[in-house]
Backbone as a printed PyTorch tensor [residue, N CA C, xyz], in Angstrom:
tensor([[[-12.6570,   6.8420,  10.6720],
         [-13.1590,   6.8340,  12.0930],
         [-14.7220,   6.2710,  12.0410]],

        [[-14.6100,   5.7490,  13.6240],
         [-15.4740,   4.9750,  13.9600],
         [-16.6300,   5.3480,  15.1640]],

        [[-17.9020,   4.5660,  14.8340],
         [-18.4140,   5.7380,  15.9090],
         [-18.8200,   4.1130,  17.0680]],

        [[-18.9270,   4.4410,  18.3600],
         [-19.8200,   3.2260,  19.3660],
         [-20.6510,   2.4680,  18.7140]],

        [[-21.6800,   3.4930,  18.0100],
         [-23.0110,   2.8830,  17.3710],
         [-22.9300,   2.0160,  16.7020]],

        [[-21.9260,   2.1820,  16.2910],
         [-21.5640,   1.1550,  14.8540],
         [-21.0370,  -0.3280,  15.5270]],

        [[-20.9440,  -0.8660,  16.7030],
         [-20.4200,  -1.9460,  17.2920],
         [-21.2950,  -2.0200,  18.3780]],

        [[-21.6640,  -3.5500,  18.8870],
         [-22.3720,  -3.7240,  19.8010],
         [-21.4710,  -3.9870,  21.1050]],

        [[-22.1230,  -3.4730,  22.1670],
         [-21.5950,  -3.6400,  23.6910],
         [-21.9620,  -4.4300,  24.1750]],

        [[-20.9650,  -5.2810,  24.8920],
         [-21.0040,  -6.2080,  26.0180],
         [-20.6110,  -5.6650,  27.4120]],

        [[-21.5350,  -5.0540,  28.3050],
         [-21.2140,  -4.8310,  29.3510],
         [-20.1010,  -5.3680,  30.5840]],

        [[-20.6410,  -6.6580,  30.2360],
         [-20.2080,  -7.6490,  31.1310],
         [-18.8200,  -7.9860,  31.0720]],

        [[-18.1680,  -8.3440,  29.9290],
         [-17.2680,  -7.9460,  28.9990],
         [-16.1500,  -6.7900,  28.7480]],

        [[-17.0630,  -5.8500,  28.9980],
         [-16.6800,  -4.6550,  28.6030],
         [-16.0060,  -4.8720,  26.8570]],

        [[-16.6200,  -5.2530,  25.9190],
         [-16.3180,  -5.8000,  24.9390],
         [-16.9770,  -5.1460,  24.0670]],

        [[-16.5990,  -4.1930,  22.7890],
         [-17.1550,  -4.1280,  21.4950],
         [-17.5220,  -5.1890,  20.3490]],

        [[-18.0730,  -5.2510,  20.0640],
         [-17.9220,  -6.3330,  19.0830],
         [-18.7130,  -5.7350,  17.6550]],

        [[-17.7310,  -6.0470,  16.4120],
         [-18.3020,  -5.5940,  15.3010],
         [-17.8120,  -6.6570,  14.0400]],

        [[-18.4530,  -6.4360,  13.3820],
         [-17.6940,  -6.9180,  11.7020],
         [-17.8090,  -5.9540,  10.6410]],

        [[-16.2820,  -6.8570,  10.5470],
         [-15.9110,  -5.8380,   9.0670],
         [-16.5420,  -5.3970,   7.5670]],

        [[-17.1320,  -6.4470,   7.7280],
         [-18.0320,  -6.4290,   6.2330],
         [-19.3520,  -4.8220,   6.7740]],

        [[-19.8830,  -4.8100,   8.0720],
         [-20.7350,  -3.7690,   8.4770],
         [-20.1230,  -2.5450,   8.3520]],

        [[-18.9940,  -2.9380,   8.4000],
         [-17.8250,  -1.3700,   9.0020],
         [-17.4450,  -0.8130,   7.3500]],

        [[-17.6020,  -1.5750,   6.4270],
         [-17.1900,  -1.2510,   5.2310],
         [-15.5960,  -1.4930,   4.8090]],

        [[-14.8400,  -2.0980,   5.7250],
         [-13.6960,  -2.1320,   6.0730],
         [-12.7390,  -3.0640,   4.2630]],

        [[-12.0330,  -1.7500,   3.4790],
         [-11.2630,  -2.5410,   2.5590],
         [-10.2860,  -3.8500,   3.2140]],

        [[ -9.9620,  -3.4340,   4.1700],
         [ -9.0120,  -4.7620,   4.6460],
         [ -9.4270,  -4.8290,   6.1280]],

        [[ -9.7660,  -6.3270,   5.8680],
         [-10.6940,  -7.5010,   6.9630],
         [-10.2750,  -6.9650,   8.0960]],

        [[ -8.9130,  -7.0980,   8.5500],
         [ -8.5090,  -6.5090,  10.0810],
         [ -7.2400,  -5.2910,  10.1000]],

        [[ -7.7620,  -4.3550,  10.0990],
         [ -6.6740,  -3.2660,   9.9020],
         [ -6.1640,  -3.1780,  11.0850]],

        [[ -4.3970,  -2.8600,  11.3020],
         [ -4.0470,  -2.7190,  12.2380],
         [ -4.4260,  -2.0070,  13.5090]],

        [[ -5.2650,  -0.8330,  13.2800],
         [ -5.6100,  -0.1270,  14.1460],
         [ -7.2150,   0.6400,  13.5480]],

        [[ -7.7970,   0.9550,  14.9760],
         [ -9.3020,   1.2910,  14.6220],
         [ -9.5360,   2.9080,  15.3680]],

        [[ -9.6310,   3.4280,  14.8780],
         [-10.1230,   4.5980,  15.9670],
         [-11.7530,   4.5440,  16.1880]],

        [[-12.0980,   4.4420,  17.4060],
         [-13.5570,   4.6190,  17.5130],
         [-13.7120,   5.7260,  18.6160]],

        [[-14.9920,   6.8410,  18.2260],
         [-15.4810,   7.8550,  19.1250],
         [-16.4570,   7.3450,  19.8680]],

        [[-16.5310,   7.7050,  21.2970],
         [-17.8910,   7.3780,  22.1790],
         [-18.9500,   8.1600,  21.5210]],

        [[-20.2020,   7.6300,  21.2080],
         [-21.3300,   8.5380,  21.1510],
         [-21.4200,   9.0710,  22.2830]],

        [[-21.2250,   8.2830,  23.3680],
         [-21.5520,   9.3310,  24.7210],
         [-20.7760,  10.3400,  25.0480]],

        [[-19.6680,  10.2270,  24.6110],
         [-18.9100,  11.1180,  25.4320],
         [-17.8560,  11.9540,  24.4910]],

        [[-17.7100,  11.5810,  22.9440],
         [-17.2350,  12.2860,  22.1250],
         [-15.5620,  12.1590,  22.2320]],

        [[-15.3630,  10.8250,  23.1660],
         [-13.4720,  10.9060,  23.1910],
         [-13.5460,   9.7340,  22.3340]],

        [[-12.1580,   9.8520,  21.7120],
         [-11.5180,   8.8680,  20.7410],
         [-10.9540,   7.7560,  21.1580]],

        [[-11.0680,   6.7480,  21.0450],
         [ -9.8620,   5.3640,  21.2760],
         [ -9.2820,   5.2700,  20.1670]],

        [[ -7.9250,   4.5820,  20.6280],
         [ -7.0560,   4.1800,  18.9760],
         [ -6.8090,   2.8560,  19.7710]],

        [[ -7.8740,   1.6000,  18.6990],
         [ -7.3890,   0.5020,  19.3310],
         [ -6.7400,  -0.3310,  18.3620]],

        [[ -5.6200,  -1.1590,  18.8330],
         [ -4.6530,  -1.8320,  18.2590],
         [ -4.5830,  -3.2470,  17.9430]],

        [[ -4.2750,  -3.8960,  17.0070],
         [ -3.9410,  -5.3170,  17.0670],
         [ -3.6820,  -6.4410,  18.7400]],

        [[ -4.0740,  -6.6580,  19.6550],
         [ -3.5910,  -7.5320,  20.4380],
         [ -2.3690,  -8.7930,  19.7780]],

        [[ -1.0560,  -8.4750,  19.6240],
         [ -0.4810,  -9.4590,  18.8000],
         [ -0.1310, -10.6670,  19.8770]],

        [[ -0.4470,  -9.9480,  21.0280],
         [  0.1520, -11.0630,  21.9620],
         [ -1.1300, -12.0990,  22.3130]],

        [[ -2.1200, -11.3080,  22.4300],
         [ -3.5760, -12.7170,  22.4730],
         [ -3.5400, -13.3530,  21.5000]],

        [[ -3.3620, -12.7120,  20.3450],
         [ -3.3120, -13.6110,  18.8260],
         [ -2.0900, -14.5700,  18.8880]],

        [[ -1.1030, -14.4320,  19.2880],
         [ -0.0630, -15.8900,  19.4970],
         [ -0.2910, -16.2130,  20.2290]],

        [[ -0.8660, -16.1150,  21.5690],
         [ -1.4160, -17.1510,  22.3070],
         [ -2.4690, -17.9120,  22.3310]],

        [[ -3.0650, -17.4760,  21.1090],
         [ -4.3090, -18.4830,  20.4590],
         [ -3.9900, -18.4870,  18.9120]],

        [[ -3.0520, -19.0130,  18.7030],
         [ -2.1910, -19.2630,  17.0820],
         [ -3.0090, -18.4110,  16.0680]],

        [[ -3.0690, -17.0110,  16.5130],
         [ -3.8090, -16.0230,  15.5230],
         [ -5.2870, -16.7450,  15.0760]],

        [[ -6.0610, -17.3280,  15.5170],
         [ -7.6160, -17.4960,  15.1490],
         [ -7.6270, -17.9210,  13.8600]],

        [[ -6.7340, -17.9520,  13.0600],
         [ -6.8620, -18.6140,  11.7400],
         [ -8.1930, -17.4320,  11.1560]],

        [[ -8.1500, -16.0630,  11.1950],
         [ -8.9760, -15.3210,  10.2850],
         [-10.2580, -15.0670,  10.9310]],

        [[-10.6020, -15.6810,  11.9830],
         [-11.8350, -16.1990,  12.4050],
         [-12.6070, -14.4750,  13.0850]],

        [[-11.3920, -13.8210,  13.3970],
         [-11.5740, -12.9130,  14.1590],
         [-10.3260, -12.0440,  14.6590]],

        [[-10.4050, -10.9290,  15.6560],
         [ -9.7190,  -9.7450,  15.4290],
         [ -9.5010,  -9.3790,  16.9550]],

        [[ -8.8360,  -9.0820,  17.6930],
         [ -9.1750,  -8.6430,  18.7680],
         [ -8.0420,  -7.3300,  19.0570]],

        [[ -8.3450,  -6.4260,  19.7080],
         [ -7.9920,  -5.2480,  19.3470],
         [ -7.8960,  -4.7690,  20.9400]],

        [[ -6.5830,  -3.6550,  21.4460],
         [ -6.6590,  -3.4710,  22.9420],
         [ -6.4780,  -1.6280,  22.6470]],

        [[ -7.1370,  -0.8500,  23.4780],
         [ -6.7620,   0.0310,  23.5420],
         [ -5.9790,   0.8390,  25.0090]],

        [[ -4.8950,   1.4810,  24.4690],
         [ -3.9670,   2.0360,  25.8860],
         [ -4.5910,   3.0780,  26.6070]],

        [[ -6.2000,   3.5530,  25.7420],
         [ -6.7580,   4.6910,  26.4430],
         [ -7.9870,   4.3520,  27.4780]],

        [[ -8.4300,   2.7560,  27.3290],
         [-10.0060,   2.5480,  27.8490],
         [ -9.3640,   0.8960,  28.2360]],

        [[-10.5550,   0.5660,  29.0430],
         [ -9.9510,  -0.7290,  29.4150],
         [-11.3850,  -1.5550,  28.4210]],

        [[-11.5550,  -1.0920,  27.6110],
         [-12.5820,  -1.7820,  26.6350],
         [-12.2310,  -2.5100,  25.2640]],

        [[-12.5250,  -3.8610,  25.3440],
         [-11.4330,  -4.4740,  24.3870],
         [-12.4990,  -4.2030,  22.6590]],

        [[-11.8180,  -4.5200,  21.9040],
         [-12.5410,  -4.6700,  20.4420],
         [-12.6230,  -5.8980,  19.6410]],

        [[-13.7440,  -6.2670,  19.6180],
         [-13.4670,  -7.8230,  18.9350],
         [-14.2150,  -7.6840,  16.8790]],

        [[-13.2130,  -8.1690,  16.4110],
         [-13.9590,  -7.4920,  14.9140],
         [-13.5710,  -8.9700,  14.2110]],

        [[-15.2920,  -9.3040,  13.3620],
         [-15.4040, -10.4250,  13.1500],
         [-15.7150, -10.2500,  11.4580]],

        [[-14.9510, -11.1350,  10.5340],
         [-15.1450, -11.0060,   9.2820],
         [-16.4280, -11.0030,   8.3090]],

        [[-17.5130, -11.3930,   9.0450],
         [-18.5730, -11.5610,   8.3120],
         [-20.1950, -11.2050,   9.1410]]])
């Protein structure tokens, strides 16, 4: 499980930005990530946004966008 403190947050786009290298992920882009809010303690499960990936021809490993049913915040993960 990860904490929101491990990501940069863009208030305008409501997006968490992170790097798989900094998170020490074994799999660069896992299917889902659990993130606990450092402020509220609530846990959100983010899953890969497959529809957006298909619409953008899968980004060729440049990034992976995740969405959550629990929050309107997106999570974008970069490999490096």
